C-alpha positions as CSV (number, residue, x, y, z in Angstrom):
1,M,0.0,0.0,0.0
2,T,1.4,3.4,-0.9
3,Y,1.7,6.2,1.5
4,S,-1.0,8.3,-0.2
5,N,-3.3,5.3,-0.2
6,A,-2.8,4.8,3.5
7,Y,-3.4,8.5,4.2
8,A,-6.6,8.5,2.2
9,Q,-7.8,5.4,4.1
10,Y,-7.0,7.1,7.4
11,N,-8.8,10.3,6.4
12,N,-11.8,8.2,5.2
13,S,-11.9,6.3,8.5
14,K,-11.7,9.6,10.4
15,V,-14.7,11.0,8.6
16,L,-16.7,7.7,9.0
17,T,-16.1,7.6,12.8
18,A,-16.5,11.3,13.5
19,S,-19.5,12.7,15.5
20,P,-21.7,15.3,13.8
21,G,-19.9,18.0,15.7
22,E,-16.5,16.8,14.6
23,L,-17.7,16.6,11.0
24,T,-18.8,20.2,11.2
25,L,-15.4,21.1,12.6
26,M,-13.7,19.2,9.7
27,L,-15.9,21.2,7.2
28,Y,-14.8,24.5,8.7
29,D,-11.2,23.3,8.6
30,G,-11.6,22.3,5.0
31,A,-13.1,25.6,3.9
32,I,-10.3,27.5,5.7
33,K,-7.7,25.3,3.9
34,F,-9.2,25.9,0.5
35,C,-9.3,29.7,1.3
36,N,-5.6,29.5,2.1
37,I,-4.8,27.7,-1.1
38,A,-6.9,30.1,-3.1
39,I,-5.2,33.1,-1.5
40,A,-1.8,31.6,-2.4
41,A,-2.9,30.8,-5.9
42,I,-4.2,34.4,-6.5
43,G,-0.8,35.6,-5.2
44,Q,0.9,33.4,-7.8
45,E,-1.5,34.5,-10.5
46,D,-2.7,30.9,-10.8
47,I,-6.2,31.7,-12.0
48,Q,-7.4,28.2,-12.4
49,G,-6.0,27.1,-9.0
50,A,-7.7,30.0,-7.3
51,H,-11.0,29.3,-9.0
52,N,-10.9,25.6,-8.2
53,N,-10.2,26.2,-4.5
54,I,-12.7,29.1,-4.1
55,V,-15.4,26.8,-5.6
56,K,-14.4,24.1,-3.1
57,A,-14.8,26.6,-0.2
58,E,-18.2,27.7,-1.7
59,R,-19.4,24.1,-1.8
60,I,-18.5,23.6,1.8
61,V,-20.3,26.8,2.9
62,D,-23.3,25.7,0.8
63,Y,-23.3,22.3,2.5
64,L,-23.1,23.9,5.9
65,R,-26.0,26.1,5.0
66,T,-28.2,23.2,3.7
67,T,-27.6,21.2,6.9
68,L,-28.9,23.9,9.2
69,D,-31.8,22.8,11.4
70,M,-34.2,25.8,11.0
71,R,-36.2,24.8,14.0
72,Y,-33.7,26.6,16.1
73,P,-33.6,30.4,16.0
74,V,-29.8,30.5,15.9
75,A,-29.9,28.7,12.5
76,Q,-31.4,31.8,11.0
77,D,-28.3,33.8,12.1
78,F,-26.0,31.1,10.6
79,E,-28.1,31.2,7.4
80,R,-27.5,34.9,7.0
81,V,-23.8,34.5,7.6
82,Y,-23.5,31.6,5.1
83,V,-25.4,33.6,2.5
84,Y,-23.0,36.5,3.0
85,L,-20.0,34.2,2.8
86,Q,-21.3,32.6,-0.4
87,R,-21.8,36.0,-2.0
88,R,-18.3,37.2,-1.0
89,L,-16.8,34.0,-2.3
90,V,-18.5,34.6,-5.7
91,E,-17.1,38.2,-5.7
92,A,-13.6,37.0,-4.8
93,N,-13.7,34.4,-7.6
94,M,-14.9,37.0,-10.1
95,H,-12.2,39.4,-9.3
96,K,-9.5,37.0,-7.8
97,D,-9.5,39.3,-4.8
98,I,-7.1,38.3,-1.9
99,V,-8.7,40.9,0.5
100,I,-12.1,39.3,0.1
101,M,-10.7,35.8,0.5
102,E,-8.9,36.9,3.7
103,E,-12.2,38.4,5.0
104,V,-14.0,35.1,4.3
105,R,-11.2,33.1,5.9
106,T,-11.4,35.3,9.0
107,H,-15.1,34.7,9.4
108,L,-14.7,31.0,8.9
109,Q,-11.9,30.8,11.5
110,S,-14.0,32.7,14.0
111,M,-16.9,30.3,13.4
112,R,-14.6,27.3,13.6
113,D,-13.1,28.6,16.9
114,T,-16.6,29.2,18.4
115,W,-17.7,25.8,17.3
116,K,-14.6,24.2,19.0
117,E,-15.6,26.1,22.2
118,V,-19.2,24.8,22.0
119,M,-17.9,21.3,21.5
120,A,-15.6,21.6,24.5
121,I,-18.4,23.0,26.7
122,N,-20.7,20.2,25.7
123,K,-18.0,17.6,26.2
124,N,-17.4,18.9,29.7
125,K,-21.1,18.9,30.5
126,N,-21.4,15.3,29.4
127,H,-18.5,14.2,31.5
128,T,-19.6,15.9,34.7
129,P,-20.6,13.4,37.4
130,Q,-24.3,13.6,38.5
131,A,-23.3,14.2,42.1
132,M,-21.4,17.4,41.1
133,E,-24.4,18.7,39.2
134,A,-26.7,18.6,42.3
């Protein structure tokens, strides 16, 4: 088995065994990674590379948007942010604009960091002994 094959199997296993919260975190990380690659590609005037990676980031944001559970009021806030990010990604792709890509990446990093905090809080709540909660 080649190294790249082993790595692909490891990543596939990671996705298949991840919780929904961990999957969301992976999606944020992926979108940030594609923003970083697109920013580098724009800087190198690699138009096709920039386009391909901006589209990948768009698809992740679109997926995050479609998986929102609109029964919760906070989902409407996320919906607005995701619509905004999608619009900005389209603008960045049209103009190959590093500044817009950096803005989108900053928003995604903030959302990812907040998501990590929520996951940590929920993990701590789930591991608190009943006697301590009383």
